[in-house]
Every structure is written in structure tokens, then in C-alpha cells.
PyMOL CGO cylinders between C-alpha atoms (Angstrom):
from pymol import cmd
from pymol.cgo import CYLINDER

trace = [
    CYLINDER, 82.23, 144.93, 107.64, 81.23, 144.55, 104.05, 0.3, 1, 1, 1, 1, 1, 1,
    CYLINDER, 81.23, 144.55, 104.05, 79.45, 146.79, 101.58, 0.3, 1, 1, 1, 1, 1, 1,
    CYLINDER, 79.45, 146.79, 101.58, 77.91, 143.72, 99.98, 0.3, 1, 1, 1, 1, 1, 1,
    CYLINDER, 77.91, 143.72, 99.98, 74.24, 144.42, 99.29, 0.3, 1, 1, 1, 1, 1, 1,
    CYLINDER, 74.24, 144.42, 99.29, 73.25, 140.74, 99.12, 0.3, 1, 1, 1, 1, 1, 1,
    CYLINDER, 73.25, 140.74, 99.12, 73.88, 139.76, 102.74, 0.3, 1, 1, 1, 1, 1, 1,
    CYLINDER, 73.88, 139.76, 102.74, 71.72, 136.81, 103.78, 0.3, 1, 1, 1, 1, 1, 1,
    CYLINDER, 71.72, 136.81, 103.78, 70.56, 137.66, 107.31, 0.3, 1, 1, 1, 1, 1, 1,
    CYLINDER, 70.56, 137.66, 107.31, 69.60, 134.03, 107.93, 0.3, 1, 1, 1, 1, 1, 1,
    CYLINDER, 69.60, 134.03, 107.93, 73.36, 133.37, 108.14, 0.3, 1, 1, 1, 1, 1, 1,
    CYLINDER, 73.36, 133.37, 108.14, 73.84, 135.78, 111.02, 0.3, 1, 1, 1, 1, 1, 1,
    CYLINDER, 73.84, 135.78, 111.02, 74.69, 134.37, 114.46, 0.3, 1, 1, 1, 1, 1, 1,
    CYLINDER, 74.69, 134.37, 114.46, 71.56, 134.39, 116.60, 0.3, 1, 1, 1, 1, 1, 1,
    CYLINDER, 71.56, 134.39, 116.60, 71.11, 133.47, 120.26, 0.3, 1, 1, 1, 1, 1, 1,
    CYLINDER, 71.11, 133.47, 120.26, 67.94, 133.21, 122.31, 0.3, 1, 1, 1, 1, 1, 1,
    CYLINDER, 67.94, 133.21, 122.31, 68.26, 133.11, 126.10, 0.3, 1, 1, 1, 1, 1, 1,
    CYLINDER, 68.26, 133.11, 126.10, 65.91, 133.48, 129.03, 0.3, 1, 1, 1, 1, 1, 1,
    CYLINDER, 65.91, 133.48, 129.03, 66.04, 136.91, 130.68, 0.3, 1, 1, 1, 1, 1, 1,
    CYLINDER, 66.04, 136.91, 130.68, 65.18, 136.53, 134.36, 0.3, 1, 1, 1, 1, 1, 1,
    CYLINDER, 65.18, 136.53, 134.36, 65.12, 140.31, 134.70, 0.3, 1, 1, 1, 1, 1, 1,
    CYLINDER, 65.12, 140.31, 134.70, 62.52, 140.72, 131.95, 0.3, 1, 1, 1, 1, 1, 1,
    CYLINDER, 62.52, 140.72, 131.95, 60.86, 137.33, 132.48, 0.3, 1, 1, 1, 1, 1, 1,
    CYLINDER, 60.86, 137.33, 132.48, 60.87, 136.80, 128.73, 0.3, 1, 1, 1, 1, 1, 1,
    CYLINDER, 60.87, 136.80, 128.73, 63.12, 135.29, 126.09, 0.3, 1, 1, 1, 1, 1, 1,
    CYLINDER, 63.12, 135.29, 126.09, 65.78, 137.61, 124.71, 0.3, 1, 1, 1, 1, 1, 1,
    CYLINDER, 65.78, 137.61, 124.71, 67.02, 137.23, 121.13, 0.3, 1, 1, 1, 1, 1, 1,
    CYLINDER, 67.02, 137.23, 121.13, 70.34, 138.78, 120.11, 0.3, 1, 1, 1, 1, 1, 1,
    CYLINDER, 70.34, 138.78, 120.11, 72.59, 138.77, 117.06, 0.3, 1, 1, 1, 1, 1, 1,
    CYLINDER, 72.59, 138.77, 117.06, 76.40, 138.87, 117.22, 0.3, 1, 1, 1, 1, 1, 1,
    CYLINDER, 76.40, 138.87, 117.22, 76.72, 140.80, 113.97, 0.3, 1, 1, 1, 1, 1, 1,
    CYLINDER, 76.72, 140.80, 113.97, 74.35, 143.56, 115.15, 0.3, 1, 1, 1, 1, 1, 1,
    CYLINDER, 74.35, 143.56, 115.15, 74.83, 143.65, 118.93, 0.3, 1, 1, 1, 1, 1, 1,
    CYLINDER, 74.83, 143.65, 118.93, 72.81, 146.84, 119.46, 0.3, 1, 1, 1, 1, 1, 1,
    CYLINDER, 72.81, 146.84, 119.46, 69.61, 145.05, 118.40, 0.3, 1, 1, 1, 1, 1, 1,
    CYLINDER, 69.61, 145.05, 118.40, 67.57, 142.66, 120.52, 0.3, 1, 1, 1, 1, 1, 1,
    CYLINDER, 67.57, 142.66, 120.52, 64.00, 141.39, 120.88, 0.3, 1, 1, 1, 1, 1, 1,
    CYLINDER, 64.00, 141.39, 120.88, 61.99, 140.21, 123.89, 0.3, 1, 1, 1, 1, 1, 1,
    CYLINDER, 61.99, 140.21, 123.89, 59.07, 137.80, 123.63, 0.3, 1, 1, 1, 1, 1, 1,
    CYLINDER, 59.07, 137.80, 123.63, 57.18, 135.20, 125.64, 0.3, 1, 1, 1, 1, 1, 1,
    CYLINDER, 57.18, 135.20, 125.64, 58.50, 132.29, 123.55, 0.3, 1, 1, 1, 1, 1, 1,
    CYLINDER, 58.50, 132.29, 123.55, 61.87, 131.48, 122.02, 0.3, 1, 1, 1, 1, 1, 1,
    CYLINDER, 61.87, 131.48, 122.02, 60.32, 131.26, 118.58, 0.3, 1, 1, 1, 1, 1, 1,
    CYLINDER, 60.32, 131.26, 118.58, 58.63, 134.68, 118.86, 0.3, 1, 1, 1, 1, 1, 1,
    CYLINDER, 58.63, 134.68, 118.86, 61.83, 136.29, 120.16, 0.3, 1, 1, 1, 1, 1, 1,
    CYLINDER, 61.83, 136.29, 120.16, 63.82, 134.96, 117.21, 0.3, 1, 1, 1, 1, 1, 1,
    CYLINDER, 63.82, 134.96, 117.21, 61.11, 135.86, 114.68, 0.3, 1, 1, 1, 1, 1, 1,
    CYLINDER, 61.11, 135.86, 114.68, 60.83, 139.38, 116.07, 0.3, 1, 1, 1, 1, 1, 1,
    CYLINDER, 60.83, 139.38, 116.07, 64.57, 139.92, 115.98, 0.3, 1, 1, 1, 1, 1, 1,
    CYLINDER, 64.57, 139.92, 115.98, 64.90, 138.58, 112.44, 0.3, 1, 1, 1, 1, 1, 1,
    CYLINDER, 64.90, 138.58, 112.44, 62.17, 140.96, 111.27, 0.3, 1, 1, 1, 1, 1, 1,
    CYLINDER, 62.17, 140.96, 111.27, 63.88, 143.87, 113.06, 0.3, 1, 1, 1, 1, 1, 1,
    CYLINDER, 63.88, 143.87, 113.06, 67.22, 142.94, 111.49, 0.3, 1, 1, 1, 1, 1, 1,
    CYLINDER, 67.22, 142.94, 111.49, 65.68, 142.66, 108.02, 0.3, 1, 1, 1, 1, 1, 1,
    CYLINDER, 65.68, 142.66, 108.02, 64.23, 146.17, 108.41, 0.3, 1, 1, 1, 1, 1, 1,
    CYLINDER, 64.23, 146.17, 108.41, 67.51, 147.52, 109.81, 0.3, 1, 1, 1, 1, 1, 1,
    CYLINDER, 67.51, 147.52, 109.81, 69.62, 145.98, 107.04, 0.3, 1, 1, 1, 1, 1, 1,
    CYLINDER, 69.62, 145.98, 107.04, 67.24, 147.36, 104.40, 0.3, 1, 1, 1, 1, 1, 1,
    CYLINDER, 67.24, 147.36, 104.40, 67.50, 150.81, 106.01, 0.3, 1, 1, 1, 1, 1, 1,
    CYLINDER, 67.50, 150.81, 106.01, 71.28, 150.52, 106.03, 0.3, 1, 1, 1, 1, 1, 1,
    CYLINDER, 71.28, 150.52, 106.03, 71.26, 149.60, 102.33, 0.3, 1, 1, 1, 1, 1, 1,
    CYLINDER, 71.26, 149.60, 102.33, 68.91, 152.49, 101.51, 0.3, 1, 1, 1, 1, 1, 1,
    CYLINDER, 68.91, 152.49, 101.51, 71.30, 154.88, 103.29, 0.3, 1, 1, 1, 1, 1, 1,
    CYLINDER, 71.30, 154.88, 103.29, 74.40, 153.36, 101.65, 0.3, 1, 1, 1, 1, 1, 1,
    CYLINDER, 74.40, 153.36, 101.65, 75.78, 152.23, 105.00, 0.3, 1, 1, 1, 1, 1, 1,
    CYLINDER, 75.78, 152.23, 105.00, 77.99, 149.18, 105.44, 0.3, 1, 1, 1, 1, 1, 1,
    CYLINDER, 77.99, 149.18, 105.44, 76.00, 146.04, 106.20, 0.3, 1, 1, 1, 1, 1, 1,
    CYLINDER, 76.00, 146.04, 106.20, 77.77, 143.56, 108.52, 0.3, 1, 1, 1, 1, 1, 1,
    CYLINDER, 77.77, 143.56, 108.52, 78.90, 140.36, 106.86, 0.3, 1, 1, 1, 1, 1, 1,
    CYLINDER, 78.90, 140.36, 106.86, 77.89, 137.17, 108.72, 0.3, 1, 1, 1, 1, 1, 1,
    CYLINDER, 77.89, 137.17, 108.72, 80.67, 135.88, 110.96, 0.3, 1, 1, 1, 1, 1, 1,
    CYLINDER, 80.67, 135.88, 110.96, 80.36, 132.48, 109.28, 0.3, 1, 1, 1, 1, 1, 1,
    CYLINDER, 80.36, 132.48, 109.28, 81.19, 134.02, 105.89, 0.3, 1, 1, 1, 1, 1, 1,
    CYLINDER, 81.19, 134.02, 105.89, 84.19, 136.06, 106.96, 0.3, 1, 1, 1, 1, 1, 1,
    CYLINDER, 84.19, 136.06, 106.96, 87.71, 134.96, 106.07, 0.3, 1, 1, 1, 1, 1, 1,
    CYLINDER, 87.71, 134.96, 106.07, 90.10, 134.45, 108.98, 0.3, 1, 1, 1, 1, 1, 1,
    CYLINDER, 90.10, 134.45, 108.98, 93.88, 134.37, 108.64, 0.3, 1, 1, 1, 1, 1, 1,
    CYLINDER, 93.88, 134.37, 108.64, 94.44, 132.05, 111.59, 0.3, 1, 1, 1, 1, 1, 1,
    CYLINDER, 94.44, 132.05, 111.59, 96.67, 134.66, 113.22, 0.3, 1, 1, 1, 1, 1, 1,
    CYLINDER, 96.67, 134.66, 113.22, 96.08, 137.19, 115.96, 0.3, 1, 1, 1, 1, 1, 1,
    CYLINDER, 96.08, 137.19, 115.96, 98.40, 139.19, 118.17, 0.3, 1, 1, 1, 1, 1, 1,
    CYLINDER, 98.40, 139.19, 118.17, 98.20, 138.86, 121.90, 0.3, 1, 1, 1, 1, 1, 1,
    CYLINDER, 98.20, 138.86, 121.90, 99.95, 140.98, 124.52, 0.3, 1, 1, 1, 1, 1, 1,
    CYLINDER, 99.95, 140.98, 124.52, 100.64, 139.29, 127.82, 0.3, 1, 1, 1, 1, 1, 1,
    CYLINDER, 100.64, 139.29, 127.82, 102.81, 140.27, 130.75, 0.3, 1, 1, 1, 1, 1, 1,
    CYLINDER, 102.81, 140.27, 130.75, 106.45, 139.26, 130.95, 0.3, 1, 1, 1, 1, 1, 1,
    CYLINDER, 106.45, 139.26, 130.95, 105.78, 136.88, 133.86, 0.3, 1, 1, 1, 1, 1, 1,
    CYLINDER, 105.78, 136.88, 133.86, 103.04, 134.98, 132.01, 0.3, 1, 1, 1, 1, 1, 1,
    CYLINDER, 103.04, 134.98, 132.01, 105.13, 134.89, 128.82, 0.3, 1, 1, 1, 1, 1, 1,
    CYLINDER, 105.13, 134.89, 128.82, 108.03, 133.32, 130.72, 0.3, 1, 1, 1, 1, 1, 1,
    CYLINDER, 108.03, 133.32, 130.72, 105.74, 130.83, 132.47, 0.3, 1, 1, 1, 1, 1, 1,
    CYLINDER, 105.74, 130.83, 132.47, 104.13, 129.69, 129.20, 0.3, 1, 1, 1, 1, 1, 1,
    CYLINDER, 104.13, 129.69, 129.20, 107.51, 129.44, 127.45, 0.3, 1, 1, 1, 1, 1, 1,
    CYLINDER, 107.51, 129.44, 127.45, 108.80, 127.24, 130.25, 0.3, 1, 1, 1, 1, 1, 1,
    CYLINDER, 108.80, 127.24, 130.25, 105.72, 125.01, 130.18, 0.3, 1, 1, 1, 1, 1, 1,
    CYLINDER, 105.72, 125.01, 130.18, 106.05, 124.69, 126.38, 0.3, 1, 1, 1, 1, 1, 1,
    CYLINDER, 106.05, 124.69, 126.38, 109.72, 123.74, 126.70, 0.3, 1, 1, 1, 1, 1, 1,
    CYLINDER, 109.72, 123.74, 126.70, 108.85, 121.09, 129.30, 0.3, 1, 1, 1, 1, 1, 1,
    CYLINDER, 108.85, 121.09, 129.30, 106.48, 119.51, 126.78, 0.3, 1, 1, 1, 1, 1, 1,
    CYLINDER, 106.48, 119.51, 126.78, 109.00, 119.87, 123.92, 0.3, 1, 1, 1, 1, 1, 1,
    CYLINDER, 109.00, 119.87, 123.92, 106.64, 122.16, 122.00, 0.3, 1, 1, 1, 1, 1, 1,
    CYLINDER, 106.64, 122.16, 122.00, 107.05, 125.58, 120.48, 0.3, 1, 1, 1, 1, 1, 1,
    CYLINDER, 107.05, 125.58, 120.48, 105.28, 128.32, 122.41, 0.3, 1, 1, 1, 1, 1, 1,
    CYLINDER, 105.28, 128.32, 122.41, 102.80, 128.64, 119.55, 0.3, 1, 1, 1, 1, 1, 1,
    CYLINDER, 102.80, 128.64, 119.55, 102.00, 124.90, 119.55, 0.3, 1, 1, 1, 1, 1, 1,
    CYLINDER, 102.00, 124.90, 119.55, 101.63, 124.93, 123.33, 0.3, 1, 1, 1, 1, 1, 1,
    CYLINDER, 101.63, 124.93, 123.33, 99.24, 127.91, 123.36, 0.3, 1, 1, 1, 1, 1, 1,
    CYLINDER, 99.24, 127.91, 123.36, 97.15, 126.44, 120.52, 0.3, 1, 1, 1, 1, 1, 1,
    CYLINDER, 97.15, 126.44, 120.52, 96.88, 123.16, 122.45, 0.3, 1, 1, 1, 1, 1, 1,
    CYLINDER, 96.88, 123.16, 122.45, 95.86, 125.00, 125.63, 0.3, 1, 1, 1, 1, 1, 1,
    CYLINDER, 95.86, 125.00, 125.63, 93.25, 127.07, 123.77, 0.3, 1, 1, 1, 1, 1, 1,
    CYLINDER, 93.25, 127.07, 123.77, 91.87, 124.00, 122.01, 0.3, 1, 1, 1, 1, 1, 1,
    CYLINDER, 91.87, 124.00, 122.01, 91.51, 122.12, 125.30, 0.3, 1, 1, 1, 1, 1, 1,
    CYLINDER, 91.51, 122.12, 125.30, 89.86, 125.12, 126.95, 0.3, 1, 1, 1, 1, 1, 1,
    CYLINDER, 89.86, 125.12, 126.95, 87.00, 125.29, 124.46, 0.3, 1, 1, 1, 1, 1, 1,
]
cmd.load_cgo(trace, "trace")
């Protein structure tokens, strides 16, 4: 989270999906997951959510609260820690060795191919 006042909400990560339960389009935002908007069209759902987010971000600024930074603007180190069981660790290490790769290279390859 950032205290930056000049966050551009158009850079937030939006998604509009059909909600069979509500029989309307549902707009959501990854940076503010507690907010959503339902509408009869995709365009109206997105427009409604963006207006709600603009009001919410302004309220957050007025109350000196931290405004979420867009995911696309955040810096990532390229590292994260992962805990796995001993059995899976051994299995992956063996598979990496069979391919003459380090465990890190093997896991990165597997993750890249999975996406």
C-alpha cells in the first residue's frame, strides 16, 4: 500500500464477469476487493465501479488513509518464499536433477509452462 495521493485509478486492475446468480454483470477491482458493482451491461458495470472507486479513494485521501497502489505500478523483487512438504520437495529436486537443472530453474520452468 502506498500513501501516494496521486494514484491514477484508471491503472487499477478491473474485471467484469457475468454473475449467473445476480443475472447481471459484476465489476471488481483487485486493488480494492471489497468493492464491486452490478449492472445490466459490461460497460455500465465498469463505469459504476470506477465511479465508486473514485469516490472511495477520495474519501480515503480526505481521511488520510493509505490508498492502494495499482498492481501494475508496484515493484517486485522476483523472489518469494514457498513452504512445501518434505515429500514434494524431494520429488521436485529429483525431477530437477533428472533434467540437469537447479531446483529454482526447474520450478520457474514449471510455473512458466503452467500459466
